[in-house]
Structures are given as structure tokens and as C-alpha cells.
PyMOL Python script that loads the backbone (N, CA, C, O; Angstrom):
from pymol import cmd

cmd.read_pdbstr("""\
ATOM      1  N   MET A   1      68.611 -72.358  49.632  1.00  0.00           N
ATOM      2  CA  MET A   1      69.440 -73.269  50.391  1.00  0.00           C
ATOM      3  C   MET A   1      70.811 -73.364  49.729  1.00  0.00           C
ATOM      4  O   MET A   1      70.917 -73.386  48.503  1.00  0.00           O
ATOM      5  N   SER A   2      71.817 -73.418  50.517  1.00  0.00           N
ATOM      6  CA  SER A   2      73.192 -73.435  50.038  1.00  0.00           C
ATOM      7  C   SER A   2      73.643 -74.853  49.710  1.00  0.00           C
ATOM      8  O   SER A   2      73.255 -75.809  50.382  1.00  0.00           O
ATOM      9  N   ASP A   3      74.476 -74.983  48.656  1.00  0.00           N
ATOM     10  CA  ASP A   3      75.043 -76.283  48.290  1.00  0.00           C
ATOM     11  C   ASP A   3      76.308 -76.579  49.081  1.00  0.00           C
ATOM     12  O   ASP A   3      76.893 -77.655  48.953  1.00  0.00           O
ATOM     13  N   LYS A   4      76.720 -75.635  49.885  1.00  0.00           N
ATOM     14  CA  LYS A   4      77.945 -75.773  50.656  1.00  0.00           C
ATOM     15  C   LYS A   4      77.731 -76.767  51.807  1.00  0.00           C
ATOM     16  O   LYS A   4      76.754 -76.670  52.549  1.00  0.00           O
ATOM     17  N   ILE A   5      78.640 -77.705  51.938  1.00  0.00           N
ATOM     18  CA  ILE A   5      78.564 -78.682  53.023  1.00  0.00           C
ATOM     19  C   ILE A   5      79.315 -78.132  54.221  1.00  0.00           C
ATOM     20  O   ILE A   5      80.477 -77.736  54.122  1.00  0.00           O
ATOM     21  N   ARG A   6      78.632 -78.117  55.347  1.00  0.00           N
ATOM     22  CA  ARG A   6      79.261 -77.613  56.567  1.00  0.00           C
ATOM     23  C   ARG A   6      80.205 -78.668  57.121  1.00  0.00           C
ATOM     24  O   ARG A   6      79.803 -79.808  57.353  1.00  0.00           O
ATOM     25  N   GLU A   7      81.443 -78.294  57.330  1.00  0.00           N
ATOM     26  CA  GLU A   7      82.428 -79.221  57.878  1.00  0.00           C
ATOM     27  C   GLU A   7      82.328 -79.258  59.387  1.00  0.00           C
ATOM     28  O   GLU A   7      82.143 -78.231  60.040  1.00  0.00           O
ATOM     29  N   LEU A   8      82.452 -80.445  59.927  1.00  0.00           N
ATOM     30  CA  LEU A   8      82.459 -80.601  61.375  1.00  0.00           C
ATOM     31  C   LEU A   8      83.841 -80.269  61.907  1.00  0.00           C
ATOM     32  O   LEU A   8      84.842 -80.512  61.233  1.00  0.00           O
ATOM     33  N   PRO A   9      83.904 -79.719  63.102  1.00  0.00           N
ATOM     34  CA  PRO A   9      85.223 -79.411  63.671  1.00  0.00           C
ATOM     35  C   PRO A   9      86.006 -80.693  63.940  1.00  0.00           C
ATOM     36  O   PRO A   9      85.426 -81.738  64.232  1.00  0.00           O
ATOM     37  N   ALA A  10      87.308 -80.599  63.838  1.00  0.00           N
ATOM     38  CA  ALA A  10      88.166 -81.757  64.098  1.00  0.00           C
ATOM     39  C   ALA A  10      88.079 -82.129  65.576  1.00  0.00           C
ATOM     40  O   ALA A  10      87.986 -81.265  66.448  1.00  0.00           O
ATOM     41  N   VAL A  11      88.112 -83.417  65.829  1.00  0.00           N
ATOM     42  CA  VAL A  11      88.063 -83.917  67.199  1.00  0.00           C
ATOM     43  C   VAL A  11      89.486 -84.260  67.622  1.00  0.00           C
ATOM     44  O   VAL A  11      90.215 -84.935  66.896  1.00  0.00           O
ATOM     45  N   THR A  12      89.867 -83.791  68.793  1.00  0.00           N
ATOM     46  CA  THR A  12      91.215 -84.061  69.283  1.00  0.00           C
ATOM     47  C   THR A  12      91.244 -85.351  70.096  1.00  0.00           C
ATOM     48  O   THR A  12      90.210 -85.841  70.550  1.00  0.00           O
ATOM     49  N   LEU A  13      92.444 -85.887  70.267  1.00  0.00           N
ATOM     50  CA  LEU A  13      92.604 -87.095  71.075  1.00  0.00           C
ATOM     51  C   LEU A  13      92.117 -86.874  72.500  1.00  0.00           C
ATOM     52  O   LEU A  13      91.473 -87.748  73.081  1.00  0.00           O
ATOM     53  N   SER A  14      92.420 -85.719  73.062  1.00  0.00           N
ATOM     54  CA  SER A  14      92.011 -85.461  74.446  1.00  0.00           C
ATOM     55  C   SER A  14      90.489 -85.400  74.576  1.00  0.00           C
ATOM     56  O   SER A  14      89.943 -85.803  75.602  1.00  0.00           O
ATOM     57  N   GLU A  15      89.802 -84.904  73.552  1.00  0.00           N
ATOM     58  CA  GLU A  15      88.339 -84.889  73.587  1.00  0.00           C
ATOM     59  C   GLU A  15      87.780 -86.306  73.538  1.00  0.00           C
ATOM     60  O   GLU A  15      86.836 -86.628  74.260  1.00  0.00           O
ATOM     61  N   LEU A  16      88.357 -87.153  72.688  1.00  0.00           N
ATOM     62  CA  LEU A  16      87.920 -88.547  72.633  1.00  0.00           C
ATOM     63  C   LEU A  16      88.196 -89.264  73.949  1.00  0.00           C
ATOM     64  O   LEU A  16      87.364 -90.036  74.426  1.00  0.00           O
ATOM     65  N   GLU A  17      89.365 -89.010  74.536  1.00  0.00           N
ATOM     66  CA  GLU A  17      89.695 -89.624  75.826  1.00  0.00           C
ATOM     67  C   GLU A  17      88.720 -89.175  76.905  1.00  0.00           C
ATOM     68  O   GLU A  17      88.336 -89.967  77.766  1.00  0.00           O
ATOM     69  N   ALA A  18      88.320 -87.911  76.864  1.00  0.00           N
ATOM     70  CA  ALA A  18      87.344 -87.404  77.835  1.00  0.00           C
ATOM     71  C   ALA A  18      85.994 -88.087  77.645  1.00  0.00           C
ATOM     72  O   ALA A  18      85.320 -88.415  78.622  1.00  0.00           O
ATOM     73  N   ASP A  19      85.597 -88.303  76.396  1.00  0.00           N
ATOM     74  CA  ASP A  19      84.338 -88.997  76.132  1.00  0.00           C
ATOM     75  C   ASP A  19      84.384 -90.435  76.633  1.00  0.00           C
ATOM     76  O   ASP A  19      83.419 -90.918  77.226  1.00  0.00           O
ATOM     77  N   VAL A  20      85.496 -91.118  76.398  1.00  0.00           N
ATOM     78  CA  VAL A  20      85.660 -92.493  76.879  1.00  0.00           C
ATOM     79  C   VAL A  20      85.588 -92.518  78.405  1.00  0.00           C
ATOM     80  O   VAL A  20      84.960 -93.406  78.980  1.00  0.00           O
ATOM     81  N   ALA A  21      86.221 -91.557  79.056  1.00  0.00           N
ATOM     82  CA  ALA A  21      86.178 -91.479  80.523  1.00  0.00           C
ATOM     83  C   ALA A  21      84.750 -91.239  81.010  1.00  0.00           C
ATOM     84  O   ALA A  21      84.342 -91.779  82.039  1.00  0.00           O
ATOM     85  N   TYR A  22      83.999 -90.435  80.277  1.00  0.00           N
ATOM     86  CA  TYR A  22      82.602 -90.178  80.641  1.00  0.00           C
ATOM     87  C   TYR A  22      81.795 -91.472  80.591  1.00  0.00           C
ATOM     88  O   TYR A  22      81.055 -91.782  81.525  1.00  0.00           O
ATOM     89  N   PHE A  23      81.938 -92.227  79.500  1.00  0.00           N
ATOM     90  CA  PHE A  23      81.184 -93.476  79.389  1.00  0.00           C
ATOM     91  C   PHE A  23      81.609 -94.468  80.461  1.00  0.00           C
ATOM     92  O   PHE A  23      80.778 -95.206  80.991  1.00  0.00           O
ATOM     93  N   ASP A  24      82.889 -94.488  80.780  1.00  0.00           N
ATOM     94  CA  ASP A  24      83.385 -95.360  81.844  1.00  0.00           C
ATOM     95  C   ASP A  24      82.753 -94.976  83.180  1.00  0.00           C
ATOM     96  O   ASP A  24      82.353 -95.843  83.956  1.00  0.00           O
ATOM     97  N   ALA A  25      82.668 -93.686  83.443  1.00  0.00           N
ATOM     98  CA  ALA A  25      82.058 -93.215  84.690  1.00  0.00           C
ATOM     99  C   ALA A  25      80.576 -93.566  84.747  1.00  0.00           C
ATOM    100  O   ALA A  25      80.075 -93.989  85.789  1.00  0.00           O
ATOM    101  N   ARG A  26      79.882 -93.392  83.638  1.00  0.00           N
ATOM    102  CA  ARG A  26      78.454 -93.730  83.606  1.00  0.00           C
ATOM    103  C   ARG A  26      78.246 -95.228  83.834  1.00  0.00           C
ATOM    104  O   ARG A  26      77.335 -95.631  84.558  1.00  0.00           O
ATOM    105  N   LEU A  27      79.091 -96.047  83.214  1.00  0.00           N
ATOM    106  CA  LEU A  27      78.967 -97.492  83.399  1.00  0.00           C
ATOM    107  C   LEU A  27      79.274 -97.902  84.831  1.00  0.00           C
ATOM    108  O   LEU A  27      78.707 -98.874  85.331  1.00  0.00           O
ATOM    109  N   SER A  28      80.165 -97.173  85.495  1.00  0.00           N
ATOM    110  CA  SER A  28      80.506 -97.522  86.874  1.00  0.00           C
ATOM    111  C   SER A  28      79.319 -97.314  87.810  1.00  0.00           C
ATOM    112  O   SER A  28      79.287 -97.885  88.900  1.00  0.00           O
ATOM    113  N   LEU A  29      78.346 -96.507  87.402  1.00  0.00           N
ATOM    114  CA  LEU A  29      77.145 -96.317  88.214  1.00  0.00           C
ATOM    115  C   LEU A  29      76.267 -97.565  88.239  1.00  0.00           C
ATOM    116  O   LEU A  29      75.399 -97.702  89.102  1.00  0.00           O
ATOM    117  N   PHE A  30      76.492 -98.462  87.303  1.00  0.00           N
ATOM    118  CA  PHE A  30      75.692 -99.675  87.203  1.00  0.00           C
ATOM    119  C   PHE A  30      76.470-100.882  87.706  1.00  0.00           C
ATOM    120  O   PHE A  30      76.444-101.934  87.067  1.00  0.00           O
ATOM    121  N   ARG A  31      77.153-100.760  88.822  1.00  0.00           N
ATOM    122  CA  ARG A  31      77.919-101.885  89.382  1.00  0.00           C
ATOM    123  C   ARG A  31      76.990-103.063  89.665  1.00  0.00           C
ATOM    124  O   ARG A  31      77.343-104.216  89.419  1.00  0.00           O
ATOM    125  N   GLU A  32      75.821-102.768  90.174  1.00  0.00           N
ATOM    126  CA  GLU A  32      74.803-103.804  90.346  1.00  0.00           C
ATOM    127  C   GLU A  32      74.055-103.915  89.024  1.00  0.00           C
ATOM    128  O   GLU A  32      74.266-103.106  88.120  1.00  0.00           O
ATOM    129  N   ARG A  33      73.205-104.889  88.911  1.00  0.00           N
ATOM    130  CA  ARG A  33      72.472-105.037  87.654  1.00  0.00           C
ATOM    131  C   ARG A  33      71.495-103.881  87.462  1.00  0.00           C
ATOM    132  O   ARG A  33      70.988-103.335  88.442  1.00  0.00           O
ATOM    133  N   PRO A  34      71.224-103.499  86.213  1.00  0.00           N
ATOM    134  CA  PRO A  34      70.270-102.417  85.953  1.00  0.00           C
ATOM    135  C   PRO A  34      68.894-102.778  86.520  1.00  0.00           C
ATOM    136  O   PRO A  34      68.499-103.944  86.518  1.00  0.00           O
ATOM    137  N   GLU A  35      68.179-101.774  86.998  1.00  0.00           N
ATOM    138  CA  GLU A  35      66.889-102.007  87.630  1.00  0.00           C
ATOM    139  C   GLU A  35      65.721-101.848  86.671  1.00  0.00           C
ATOM    140  O   GLU A  35      64.592-102.194  87.022  1.00  0.00           O
ATOM    141  N   SER A  36      65.959-101.338  85.481  1.00  0.00           N
ATOM    142  CA  SER A  36      64.872-101.134  84.522  1.00  0.00           C
ATOM    143  C   SER A  36      65.388-101.378  83.106  1.00  0.00           C
ATOM    144  O   SER A  36      66.592-101.448  82.861  1.00  0.00           O
ATOM    145  N   SER A  37      64.441-101.503  82.191  1.00  0.00           N
ATOM    146  CA  SER A  37      64.837-101.684  80.792  1.00  0.00           C
ATOM    147  C   SER A  37      65.514-100.414  80.261  1.00  0.00           C
ATOM    148  O   SER A  37      66.352-100.488  79.362  1.00  0.00           O
ATOM    149  N   TYR A  38      65.152 -99.251  80.814  1.00  0.00           N
ATOM    150  CA  TYR A  38      65.800 -97.999  80.425  1.00  0.00           C
ATOM    151  C   TYR A  38      67.275 -98.021  80.825  1.00  0.00           C
ATOM    152  O   TYR A  38      68.135 -97.634  80.034  1.00  0.00           O
ATOM    153  N   GLN A  39      67.570 -98.466  82.037  1.00  0.00           N
ATOM    154  CA  GLN A  39      68.956 -98.550  82.487  1.00  0.00           C
ATOM    155  C   GLN A  39      69.727 -99.579  81.668  1.00  0.00           C
ATOM    156  O   GLN A  39      70.898 -99.364  81.359  1.00  0.00           O
ATOM    157  N   LEU A  40      69.093-100.687  81.315  1.00  0.00           N
ATOM    158  CA  LEU A  40      69.742-101.688  80.470  1.00  0.00           C
ATOM    159  C   LEU A  40      70.082-101.086  79.104  1.00  0.00           C
ATOM    160  O   LEU A  40      71.158-101.337  78.562  1.00  0.00           O
ATOM    161  N   ALA A  41      69.165-100.296  78.554  1.00  0.00           N
ATOM    162  CA  ALA A  41      69.423 -99.630  77.272  1.00  0.00           C
ATOM    163  C   ALA A  41      70.598 -98.663  77.397  1.00  0.00           C
ATOM    164  O   ALA A  41      71.413 -98.554  76.481  1.00  0.00           O
ATOM    165  N   GLN A  42      70.688 -97.959  78.533  1.00  0.00           N
ATOM    166  CA  GLN A  42      71.823 -97.063  78.760  1.00  0.00           C
ATOM    167  C   GLN A  42      73.134 -97.845  78.769  1.00  0.00           C
ATOM    168  O   GLN A  42      74.110 -97.424  78.149  1.00  0.00           O
ATOM    169  N   VAL A  43      73.162 -98.971  79.461  1.00  0.00           N
ATOM    170  CA  VAL A  43      74.374 -99.788  79.538  1.00  0.00           C
ATOM    171  C   VAL A  43      74.790-100.228  78.143  1.00  0.00           C
ATOM    172  O   VAL A  43      75.965-100.135  77.788  1.00  0.00           O
ATOM    173  N   LYS A  44      73.836-100.707  77.347  1.00  0.00           N
ATOM    174  CA  LYS A  44      74.150-101.156  75.987  1.00  0.00           C
ATOM    175  C   LYS A  44      74.671-100.002  75.136  1.00  0.00           C
ATOM    176  O   LYS A  44      75.631-100.166  74.383  1.00  0.00           O
ATOM    177  N   ALA A  45      74.036 -98.828  75.255  1.00  0.00           N
ATOM    178  CA  ALA A  45      74.469 -97.666  74.476  1.00  0.00           C
ATOM    179  C   ALA A  45      75.868 -97.219  74.889  1.00  0.00           C
ATOM    180  O   ALA A  45      76.700 -96.928  74.031  1.00  0.00           O
ATOM    181  N   TYR A  46      76.137 -97.163  76.194  1.00  0.00           N
ATOM    182  CA  TYR A  46      77.453 -96.736  76.670  1.00  0.00           C
ATOM    183  C   TYR A  46      78.533 -97.721  76.262  1.00  0.00           C
ATOM    184  O   TYR A  46      79.645 -97.315  75.925  1.00  0.00           O
ATOM    185  N   ARG A  47      78.220 -99.015  76.289  1.00  0.00           N
ATOM    186  CA  ARG A  47      79.203-100.016  75.851  1.00  0.00           C
ATOM    187  C   ARG A  47      79.525 -99.839  74.373  1.00  0.00           C
ATOM    188  O   ARG A  47      80.690 -99.863  73.977  1.00  0.00           O
ATOM    189  N   THR A  48      78.487 -99.662  73.560  1.00  0.00           N
ATOM    190  CA  THR A  48      78.682 -99.504  72.116  1.00  0.00           C
ATOM    191  C   THR A  48      79.462 -98.232  71.804  1.00  0.00           C
ATOM    192  O   THR A  48      80.431 -98.267  71.045  1.00  0.00           O
ATOM    193  N   LEU A  49      79.045 -97.114  72.384  1.00  0.00           N
ATOM    194  CA  LEU A  49      79.741 -95.852  72.133  1.00  0.00           C
ATOM    195  C   LEU A  49      81.176 -95.895  72.640  1.00  0.00           C
ATOM    196  O   LEU A  49      82.086 -95.397  71.977  1.00  0.00           O
ATOM    197  N   GLY A  50      81.379 -96.483  73.802  1.00  0.00           N
ATOM    198  CA  GLY A  50      82.733 -96.603  74.341  1.00  0.00           C
ATOM    199  C   GLY A  50      83.621 -97.433  73.443  1.00  0.00           C
ATOM    200  O   GLY A  50      84.791 -97.106  73.239  1.00  0.00           O
ATOM    201  N   SER A  51      83.065 -98.512  72.904  1.00  0.00           N
ATOM    202  CA  SER A  51      83.825 -99.374  71.998  1.00  0.00           C
ATOM    203  C   SER A  51      84.195 -98.629  70.716  1.00  0.00           C
ATOM    204  O   SER A  51      85.327 -98.718  70.242  1.00  0.00           O
ATOM    205  N   LEU A  52      83.233 -97.896  70.162  1.00  0.00           N
ATOM    206  CA  LEU A  52      83.501 -97.130  68.941  1.00  0.00           C
ATOM    207  C   LEU A  52      84.554 -96.049  69.178  1.00  0.00           C
ATOM    208  O   LEU A  52      85.455 -95.861  68.361  1.00  0.00           O
ATOM    209  N   LEU A  53      84.435 -95.346  70.292  1.00  0.00           N
ATOM    210  CA  LEU A  53      85.412 -94.294  70.592  1.00  0.00           C
ATOM    211  C   LEU A  53      86.790 -94.875  70.872  1.00  0.00           C
ATOM    212  O   LEU A  53      87.799 -94.289  70.479  1.00  0.00           O
ATOM    213  N   SER A  54      86.843 -96.017  71.545  1.00  0.00           N
ATOM    214  CA  SER A  54      88.136 -96.659  71.810  1.00  0.00           C
ATOM    215  C   SER A  54      88.806 -97.073  70.505  1.00  0.00           C
ATOM    216  O   SER A  54      90.020 -96.933  70.352  1.00  0.00           O
ATOM    217  N   SER A  55      88.013 -97.582  69.564  1.00  0.00           N
ATOM    218  CA  SER A  55      88.558 -97.951  68.252  1.00  0.00           C
ATOM    219  C   SER A  55      89.094 -96.723  67.529  1.00  0.00           C
ATOM    220  O   SER A  55      90.162 -96.764  66.920  1.00  0.00           O
ATOM    221  N   ARG A  56      88.349 -95.646  67.604  1.00  0.00           N
ATOM    222  CA  ARG A  56      88.778 -94.403  66.954  1.00  0.00           C
ATOM    223  C   ARG A  56      90.062 -93.871  67.595  1.00  0.00           C
ATOM    224  O   ARG A  56      90.953 -93.381  66.902  1.00  0.00           O
ATOM    225  N   LEU A  57      90.149 -93.972  68.922  1.00  0.00           N
ATOM    226  CA  LEU A  57      91.366 -93.550  69.623  1.00  0.00           C
ATOM    227  C   LEU A  57      92.567 -94.361  69.170  1.00  0.00           C
ATOM    228  O   LEU A  57      93.644 -93.807  68.950  1.00  0.00           O
ATOM    229  N   ALA A  58      92.391 -95.670  69.028  1.00  0.00           N
ATOM    230  CA  ALA A  58      93.491 -96.524  68.588  1.00  0.00           C
ATOM    231  C   ALA A  58      93.932 -96.131  67.182  1.00  0.00           C
ATOM    232  O   ALA A  58      95.126 -96.123  66.881  1.00  0.00           O
ATOM    233  N   THR A  59      92.966 -95.803  66.321  1.00  0.00           N
ATOM    234  CA  THR A  59      93.285 -95.396  64.956  1.00  0.00           C
ATOM    235  C   THR A  59      94.038 -94.068  64.940  1.00  0.00           C
ATOM    236  O   THR A  59      95.054 -93.936  64.258  1.00  0.00           O
ATOM    237  N   LEU A  60      93.548 -93.102  65.677  1.00  0.00           N
ATOM    238  CA  LEU A  60      94.186 -91.784  65.699  1.00  0.00           C
ATOM    239  C   LEU A  60      95.515 -91.798  66.431  1.00  0.00           C
ATOM    240  O   LEU A  60      96.415 -91.020  66.113  1.00  0.00           O
ATOM    241  N   GLY A  61      95.636 -92.677  67.406  1.00  0.00           N
ATOM    242  CA  GLY A  61      96.852 -92.733  68.203  1.00  0.00           C
ATOM    243  C   GLY A  61      97.941 -93.582  67.583  1.00  0.00           C
ATOM    244  O   GLY A  61      98.984 -93.786  68.204  1.00  0.00           O
ATOM    245  N   GLY A  62      97.732 -94.081  66.381  1.00  0.00           N
ATOM    246  CA  GLY A  62      98.764 -94.858  65.706  1.00  0.00           C
ATOM    247  C   GLY A  62      98.713 -96.339  66.004  1.00  0.00           C
ATOM    248  O   GLY A  62      99.742 -97.014  65.960  1.00  0.00           O
ATOM    249  N   GLY A  63      97.544 -96.854  66.304  1.00  0.00           N
ATOM    250  CA  GLY A  63      97.423 -98.300  66.522  1.00  0.00           C
ATOM    251  C   GLY A  63      97.272 -98.652  67.977  1.00  0.00           C
ATOM    252  O   GLY A  63      96.849 -97.838  68.798  1.00  0.00           O
ATOM    253  N   GLU A  64      97.625 -99.879  68.279  1.00  0.00           N
ATOM    254  CA  GLU A  64      97.491-100.390  69.638  1.00  0.00           C
ATOM    255  C   GLU A  64      98.498 -99.727  70.567  1.00  0.00           C
ATOM    256  O   GLU A  64      99.643 -99.495  70.178  1.00  0.00           O
ATOM    257  N   PRO A  65      98.076 -99.417  71.806  1.00  0.00           N
ATOM    258  CA  PRO A  65      99.029 -98.836  72.751  1.00  0.00           C
ATOM    259  C   PRO A  65     100.074 -99.856  73.161  1.00  0.00           C
ATOM    260  O   PRO A  65      99.809-101.058  73.174  1.00  0.00           O
ATOM    261  N   ASP A  66     101.270 -99.372  73.499  1.00  0.00           N
ATOM    262  CA  ASP A  66     102.297-100.304  73.959  1.00  0.00           C
ATOM    263  C   ASP A  66     102.028-100.682  75.415  1.00  0.00           C
ATOM    264  O   ASP A  66     101.070-100.193  76.016  1.00  0.00           O
ATOM    265  N   ALA A  67     102.853-101.534  75.975  1.00  0.00           N
ATOM    266  CA  ALA A  67     102.619-102.059  77.322  1.00  0.00           C
ATOM    267  C   ALA A  67     102.576-100.952  78.371  1.00  0.00           C
ATOM    268  O   ALA A  67     101.847-101.072  79.355  1.00  0.00           O
ATOM    269  N   SER A  68     103.344 -99.873  78.182  1.00  0.00           N
ATOM    270  CA  SER A  68     103.352 -98.795  79.172  1.00  0.00           C
ATOM    271  C   SER A  68     102.060 -97.988  79.145  1.00  0.00           C
ATOM    272  O   SER A  68     101.749 -97.284  80.105  1.00  0.00           O
ATOM    273  N   GLU A  69     101.306 -98.086  78.051  1.00  0.00           N
ATOM    274  CA  GLU A  69     100.055 -97.349  77.931  1.00  0.00           C
ATOM    275  C   GLU A  69      98.851 -98.277  77.953  1.00  0.00           C
ATOM    276  O   GLU A  69      97.761 -97.879  77.544  1.00  0.00           O
ATOM    277  N   ALA A  70      99.026 -99.488  78.418  1.00  0.00           N
ATOM    278  CA  ALA A  70      97.929-100.453  78.426  1.00  0.00           C
ATOM    279  C   ALA A  70      96.751 -99.880  79.194  1.00  0.00           C
ATOM    280  O   ALA A  70      96.897 -99.404  80.320  1.00  0.00           O
ATOM    281  N   GLY A  71      95.594 -99.932  78.578  1.00  0.00           N
ATOM    282  CA  GLY A  71      94.384 -99.443  79.223  1.00  0.00           C
ATOM    283  C   GLY A  71      94.042 -98.002  78.900  1.00  0.00           C
ATOM    284  O   GLY A  71      92.904 -97.586  79.119  1.00  0.00           O
ATOM    285  N   LEU A  72      94.984 -97.225  78.389  1.00  0.00           N
ATOM    286  CA  LEU A  72      94.674 -95.844  78.043  1.00  0.00           C
ATOM    287  C   LEU A  72      93.805 -95.822  76.795  1.00  0.00           C
ATOM    288  O   LEU A  72      94.093 -96.510  75.815  1.00  0.00           O
ATOM    289  N   GLY A  73      92.745 -95.032  76.834  1.00  0.00           N
ATOM    290  CA  GLY A  73      91.857 -94.926  75.683  1.00  0.00           C
ATOM    291  C   GLY A  73      90.969 -96.131  75.496  1.00  0.00           C
ATOM    292  O   GLY A  73      90.444 -96.350  74.405  1.00  0.00           O
ATOM    293  N   ARG A  74      90.793 -96.913  76.534  1.00  0.00           N
ATOM    294  CA  ARG A  74      89.949 -98.095  76.450  1.00  0.00           C
ATOM    295  C   ARG A  74      88.998 -98.111  77.637  1.00  0.00           C
ATOM    296  O   ARG A  74      89.298 -97.595  78.713  1.00  0.00           O
ATOM    297  N   ILE A  75      87.864 -98.711  77.408  1.00  0.00           N
ATOM    298  CA  ILE A  75      86.918 -98.896  78.499  1.00  0.00           C
ATOM    299  C   ILE A  75      86.929-100.363  78.882  1.00  0.00           C
ATOM    300  O   ILE A  75      86.701-101.232  78.041  1.00  0.00           O
ATOM    301  N   GLU A  76      87.191-100.636  80.134  1.00  0.00           N
ATOM    302  CA  GLU A  76      87.145-101.995  80.663  1.00  0.00           C
ATOM    303  C   GLU A  76      85.894-102.068  81.519  1.00  0.00           C
ATOM    304  O   GLU A  76      85.754-101.322  82.488  1.00  0.00           O
ATOM    305  N   VAL A  77      84.987-102.961  81.166  1.00  0.00           N
ATOM    306  CA  VAL A  77      83.715-103.045  81.867  1.00  0.00           C
ATOM    307  C   VAL A  77      83.522-104.451  82.400  1.00  0.00           C
ATOM    308  O   VAL A  77      83.759-105.438  81.704  1.00  0.00           O
ATOM    309  N   GLU A  78      83.084-104.521  83.654  1.00  0.00           N
ATOM    310  CA  GLU A  78      82.753-105.828  84.192  1.00  0.00           C
ATOM    311  C   GLU A  78      81.370-106.212  83.697  1.00  0.00           C
ATOM    312  O   GLU A  78      80.535-105.343  83.444  1.00  0.00           O
ATOM    313  N   GLU A  79      81.126-107.492  83.561  1.00  0.00           N
ATOM    314  CA  GLU A  79      79.850-107.978  83.054  1.00  0.00           C
ATOM    315  C   GLU A  79      78.762-107.724  84.088  1.00  0.00           C
ATOM    316  O   GLU A  79      78.965-107.949  85.281  1.00  0.00           O
ATOM    317  N   ILE A  80      77.610-107.257  83.627  1.00  0.00           N
ATOM    318  CA  ILE A  80      76.482-106.976  84.505  1.00  0.00           C
ATOM    319  C   ILE A  80      75.414-108.027  84.247  1.00  0.00           C
ATOM    320  O   ILE A  80      75.029-108.258  83.101  1.00  0.00           O
ATOM    321  N   LEU A  81      74.945-108.652  85.292  1.00  0.00           N
ATOM    322  CA  LEU A  81      73.873-109.626  85.156  1.00  0.00           C
ATOM    323  C   LEU A  81      72.556-108.883  85.029  1.00  0.00           C
ATOM    324  O   LEU A  81      72.214-108.059  85.877  1.00  0.00           O
ATOM    325  N   CYS A  82      71.820-109.177  83.970  1.00  0.00           N
ATOM    326  CA  CYS A  82      70.581-108.463  83.679  1.00  0.00           C
ATOM    327  C   CYS A  82      69.419-109.436  83.756  1.00  0.00           C
ATOM    328  O   CYS A  82      68.742-109.668  82.754  1.00  0.00           O
ATOM    329  N   ASN A  83      69.185-109.985  84.879  1.00  0.00           N
ATOM    330  CA  ASN A  83      68.195-111.028  85.087  1.00  0.00           C
ATOM    331  C   ASN A  83      66.845-110.676  84.477  1.00  0.00           C
ATOM    332  O   ASN A  83      66.035-109.984  85.094  1.00  0.00           O
ATOM    333  N   GLY A  84      66.611-111.159  83.260  1.00  0.00           N
ATOM    334  CA  GLY A  84      65.321-111.003  82.627  1.00  0.00           C
ATOM    335  C   GLY A  84      65.076-109.668  81.947  1.00  0.00           C
ATOM    336  O   GLY A  84      64.107-109.562  81.195  1.00  0.00           O
ATOM    337  N   LEU A  85      65.877-108.659  82.159  1.00  0.00           N
ATOM    338  CA  LEU A  85      65.604-107.356  81.571  1.00  0.00           C
ATOM    339  C   LEU A  85      65.805-107.335  80.065  1.00  0.00           C
ATOM    340  O   LEU A  85      65.178-106.535  79.371  1.00  0.00           O
ATOM    341  N   ASP A  86      66.665-108.199  79.550  1.00  0.00           N
ATOM    342  CA  ASP A  86      66.908-108.215  78.109  1.00  0.00           C
ATOM    343  C   ASP A  86      66.230-109.407  77.443  1.00  0.00           C
ATOM    344  O   ASP A  86      66.568-109.774  76.317  1.00  0.00           O
ATOM    345  N   GLY A  87      65.278-110.004  78.138  1.00  0.00           N
ATOM    346  CA  GLY A  87      64.559-111.138  77.572  1.00  0.00           C
ATOM    347  C   GLY A  87      65.210-112.467  77.871  1.00  0.00           C
ATOM    348  O   GLY A  87      64.684-113.508  77.478  1.00  0.00           O
ATOM    349  N   SER A  88      66.336-112.464  78.553  1.00  0.00           N
ATOM    350  CA  SER A  88      67.007-113.710  78.908  1.00  0.00           C
ATOM    351  C   SER A  88      67.155-113.761  80.413  1.00  0.00           C
ATOM    352  O   SER A  88      66.956-112.765  81.108  1.00  0.00           O
ATOM    353  N   SER A  89      67.502-114.918  80.899  1.00  0.00           N
ATOM    354  CA  SER A  89      67.752-115.013  82.337  1.00  0.00           C
ATOM    355  C   SER A  89      69.204-115.357  82.545  1.00  0.00           C
ATOM    356  O   SER A  89      69.752-116.233  81.877  1.00  0.00           O
ATOM    357  N   ALA A  90      69.818-114.669  83.467  1.00  0.00           N
ATOM    358  CA  ALA A  90      71.224-114.923  83.781  1.00  0.00           C
ATOM    359  C   ALA A  90      71.302-116.142  84.682  1.00  0.00           C
ATOM    360  O   ALA A  90      70.588-116.242  85.679  1.00  0.00           O
ATOM    361  N   LYS A  91      72.174-117.062  84.321  1.00  0.00           N
ATOM    362  CA  LYS A  91      72.348-118.270  85.120  1.00  0.00           C
ATOM    363  C   LYS A  91      73.694-118.208  85.813  1.00  0.00           C
ATOM    364  O   LYS A  91      74.698-117.843  85.202  1.00  0.00           O
ATOM    365  N   PRO A  92      73.715-118.565  87.094  1.00  0.00           N
ATOM    366  CA  PRO A  92      75.004-118.552  87.790  1.00  0.00           C
ATOM    367  C   PRO A  92      75.975-119.530  87.163  1.00  0.00           C
ATOM    368  O   PRO A  92      75.581-120.613  86.733  1.00  0.00           O
ATOM    369  N   GLY A  93      77.262-119.149  87.107  1.00  0.00           N
ATOM    370  CA  GLY A  93      78.285-119.981  86.475  1.00  0.00           C
ATOM    371  C   GLY A  93      78.858-120.877  87.441  1.00  0.00           C
ATOM    372  O   GLY A  93      79.742-121.665  87.104  1.00  0.00           O
TER     373      GLY A  93
END
""", "prot")
cmd.dss("prot")
cmd.show_as("cartoon", "prot")
cmd.util.cbc("prot")
cmd.orient("prot")
């Protein structure tokens, strides 16, 4: 076995932006509440990954975007009511 550590290829900004867009698209499929615990797990995973990638984009892009770039490299998600799927019950506001 080799002691050499394999380096991962560098990730470009456009690749990260594409990943963020993918997670945004996947989340848009859940406009209604998730129908199963599997779908709820997907929503949680996509939110977490999207948040991590958005943070990484902000770091690589030199910080927070200015007003002309507001929303670029970020995932904006509407809240999904998960009536009982996560062990809690959603109450109307």
C-alpha cells in the first residue's frame, strides 16, 4: 500500500453553483409536504447540503454577494409542513 495521499480535484465555482441549483430543483419537487419519512429525509439532506455548499460558495466568491448578485449561490426554500413525519405535528399559524 502506498503512503501517498491522493489529492482530490479542485472544485470550481461553476460546479458548486450547479450543485446548489440541483438541490434547489430537488427541493422544488416537494412543494407540498413530503408523503413519507424517506421524502422528509431527502428534504433535510438537501437543505443541509445546500446550506453547506452556499457557505462554501460565499467563501470562495470573496464573501457575501453584493445587492446586484443577491440570491446567487444561495438556496431559498419555503417551509414545508411535515405533519407528523418528523415526530411533531405542524400547527397552523
